[in-house]
N, C-alpha and C positions, 0 to 999 in steps of 0.2 A: 148313314153317314157317320154316326157317332162311333161305331166300332172301327171304321177306317181311321178316324181321327186318333183314336187311342193307339192304333197300330203305328201310325206315323210318329206319334209322340214317343212311343217306346223305341222305335227305330232311331229317332233323333237322339234320344238319351244314350242309346247303345253306341252310336257313332261318336257322340261327344265324349263319352267315357273312353272309347278306344283311342280317340285323338289325344285326350289328356294322358292316357297311359303310355302313349308313344313319345311324349315329351319327356326328355331326361336332362337332368342337370348334373354334370360331373364336377365334383368339388376340386379345390386346389390340391396339388400334389397327389392326384389320383388319375387313374386311367381305366377305361372300361373296354373289355374285349367283346366285340360284336360278331355273332355268327348269323349268316343268312342261309336258311334251309340246311342247317347242320354243318356248314363249312365256314372257315374264318372269312369275315368280310372286311372289318376295319377295326382300328383302335381309336376310341374317343379320348381326347385330351380334356382338360378342364374347360367348362363352359356349357352352353345350351345346345342340345342335340335332339333330333327327331328321327325315330326309327320307323321302319315299315311295319304296320300291324300284322300280326300272325306270321310274318316272314322273318323279321329280325328279332334277335333276343340277346340280352346281356348274359354272357356265360361266365364272366369273371371280373371282379372288381380288384384292381391292383393298386396298392399304396406305393408311391414313389419316394416316400421318406426313408431315411436311414433306419435300418432295423438292427436290434441288438438281441442276440440269442446266446444264452448261457448253457453250455453243454455239461452234462454230469461228468464226474471224474472218470478217466480212462486208465486202465492198467498198462504201463509201459515198462520195458526192460532195457536197461542201459547196456553199454558195451562191456562193462565189468560185472554183468549179471546181477544187477540190483533192481528189484521190482519196486516201482513206486506209482502213486496215483497222481494224475495231472488233469485238472479241469481247465477248459478254455472258454474264452468269450470271443464271439465273432461279430464284427460290425460289417454289415453289407447293405447294399442298395440295389434296387431293381432298375436297370437301365433300358431293358427291352421287354415291355409287357407281353408281347406276342411270344417271344422265346420262353419267358417265364411260365406262360400259360400252357404251352405245348412242348416245351423242351424236355422236362423230366417230371415224373410222377412223384409227388411228395418231396419237393425240393429241399425242405429243411432236414428231412431224414438223410437225404443224399449228401448235404453239406456236413452233417454230423459224422456220417460214416467216413467221408473223405478226410475230414479233419483228424479223426482218430487214426486212420491209416497213415496219413502223412506224418503225424506226430510220432507214431511208432517207428517209422523209417528214419526220422531225423534223430530221435533219442537213441535208437539202436546203434548209431555210429559214434556216440559220445559217451564218455565216462561220467560217473556221478558228479565229480567235482566240476567238470565242464558244464554239465547240465544245470547245476545250481548257480553258476556264475555267468551263464550265457543266455539269459532270457531274451534280450533284444535280438540276438542272432537267431534264436529259434523262432521268435515271433515273425521276423522278416522272412525266413525260409518258408514257414507255413503260409504266410500271406501270399507270397509269390506263387506257390504251387496251387493253392485254392483259387486264386484269381484267374490263372490260366484255365483251370479245369471248369470253372463256372461261367466262362464266357459263352459257352454254347447254351446255357440256361438263361441268359439275359440278366445275370447277376454280377455285380461288381463288388469284390471283397475289398473293403477299405483297409481293414487291419484285423489282426488276430492277436489276442493277449493271453498269455498263460496266467490264469488267475491264481492257482495254487499248485505248488510242487510238494507232494507229501511222501518223503522217503519212509522206509520201515522204522518202527518204533526204536529199535536199538541204534540205528544210525542217527535218528533224531536226538536220542540221549547223548550220543557221542558228540554230535554237533553242538548241543547245548553246553556240554562240559568245555568243549574247545572255545566256544564263544565266551563262556564265563571266564576261562583262563585269559583270553585275549582282553576282556574288559578289565580284569584285575591288573594285567600287565600295563595297559594304557593308564589305568588309575595310578599305578606306582610311578610311571613316567611323568604324568602330570603333577603328582605330589612332589617328586624330586625336582622338577622344573620350578614348581612353586617355592619350594624351600631354597633353591638356588637364587631365584629372583629376590626372595625375602632377605637372604643373607647379603646379597649385593646392595639392596636398599638400606639394610642396617649399616653396612660398611660405608656406604656413601653418606648416610646420616651422621655416623661418627666422624667421618672425615670432615664434613661440613661443620660439625660442632667443634672439632679441634681447631679448624681454621678460624671459626668465629671467636673461640676462646683466645687463640693466639693474637688475633687482631685486637680483641678487647684488652688483653694484657699489654700489647704494644701501645694502644691508645692511652691506657692507664699510666704506663711508664712515661710516656711523652708528657702527659698532663702533670705527673709528679715532678718530672724534671723541669717543666716550665714553671710549676709552683715554687720549687726550690730556687730556680733562677730568679723568679720575680721577687722572692723573699730576700735573696742576697742583694739584688739590685736595690730594693727598698732599704735594706739595712745599710748598704754602702751609701746610698743617698742620705740616710739619716745621720750616719757618722760624718759624712762630708758636711752636711748642714750644721751638725754640732761643732765641728772644727771651725767652720766659717764663723759661727756665732761666737766661739771662744776667741778666735783671732780678732773678730770685730770688737769684742768686749775688751780684749787686751789693748787693741789699738785705741779704743775710746778712752781706756784708763790712762794710757801714755799721753794721749792728747790732752786729757784733763789735767794730768800732772804738769805737762809742759805749759798749759795755759795758766796753771796756778803759780808757776815760777817759785818752787820751794827753795828754801835756804839750804846751805851746806849742812847745817846741823840736823835739819829734818831728814835729809837724805841719809846721813850717817845713822840716824835713829832707825829709819826704815831698814837700813842694811842690817843693824843689830837684830831687829825683829825677824828679818828673813833668816839670819843665821841661827837665831834661836829656834825657829820652826824646823830648820834643816837639821839641827843637832838633836832635836827631840824625836827624830824618825828612827827607823829600825836599821838604817844603813850602817855597815861596819867601817866605811871610809867616808870622810867628808873632805871635799876640796874647798879650801878657804880662799877667798879672793885676796889679792895682794894688799888691797887697801885695808881690809879687816885685819890681815896679818900684821901690818904696821901698827895699827891701833892696839893689837894684843901685845906686841912687843913693848910699846910705850907703857901699857898698863903694868906689865911685868916689871919694867925698870923702876917705875914709881913705887911699886910694892916693895922691891928689894931695898930701895933707899930708905923707905920708912922703917924697915926692919933694922937696917944698920944704925940709924939714928936711935 
C-alpha cells in the first residue's frame, strides 16, 4: 500500500503543478497570443485566464502601450544634390496583437527601413532651404505613409518627428554666418528702435518740463502782480486814511477855533504868522491875501509919514 500512496501523492502534485502552470494572469495594457497545437487559437486581454495543459502555449506577450523608437541618422540627398544626415523618432502603438505577431518578421527593422525609404523619397523632391524650414510638412508626410503601410502589421503610427537635420560642414558654417548676420541686423534694429524711443521720451520730458516752467513762471507773475496790486491797495488805503486823519484834524482845529471865539486881533496875528511861514519857504512867488495887503499898505504909509516928519 505504501508505494501506491507515494505514487498517488506524486501524481497529485504533478496535476496540481500543471493546473497552477495553466493559470495565467495578463497584466493591464498587455495581450498574450495563444497557440493550440502550433496554430493561432486566441488573444488574451488583461485578466485571469486558464489554458489547456500540454496543448495551449503562450507564444508572444505584446505590450499595448505607446512605444518610442529612435532610429540612427540616415543619409539623404536633396533635390539640389546636398547630402545630409537626418535621424527620426517614431511613436507607435500596437492595435492588433495577432497581426503584430504574425504580420511581419522583426517589425522594428521593417519600420526603420520603411522610414528611411520614405524619408529619402520626400527629401529627394525638396531643396535644402525647403527641407530646413518644412519640418512639420515632412513629419506629416512620413506619418501618413508609415501609418498606411503598417496597418497590415497591426501597428498604428501616431507621429514621426525629425530629430536632427545635419547638412554638410561647409553649409553649416555658411548658415551660422547668415544667422549671425541676421542676429546683428536685428540687434541694430532693436538698438535703433530703443534710441528712437529714448529720444521721444527725452523730448516728451523736455516738453513737459518746459510746460511746467511756463506754468510756474505764469503763476509767479500772477503772484507778483497780485502782490503789487495788494501793496498799491494798501498804500492807497494808507494815504486815504492819512488824508482822512488830516482832514479830521483840520476840522477839529477849525471847530476848536470856532468854539474858542477868537478876537479880530488874534486872527490878524495868526495871519501874520501864516504869512511869515509862507514867506520863509522856497517859493519864488507868494500870493498875499487882500486883507494882509491892506495892512501892508497901512504900515508903509505910516513909515513914510514918520520919515517926512
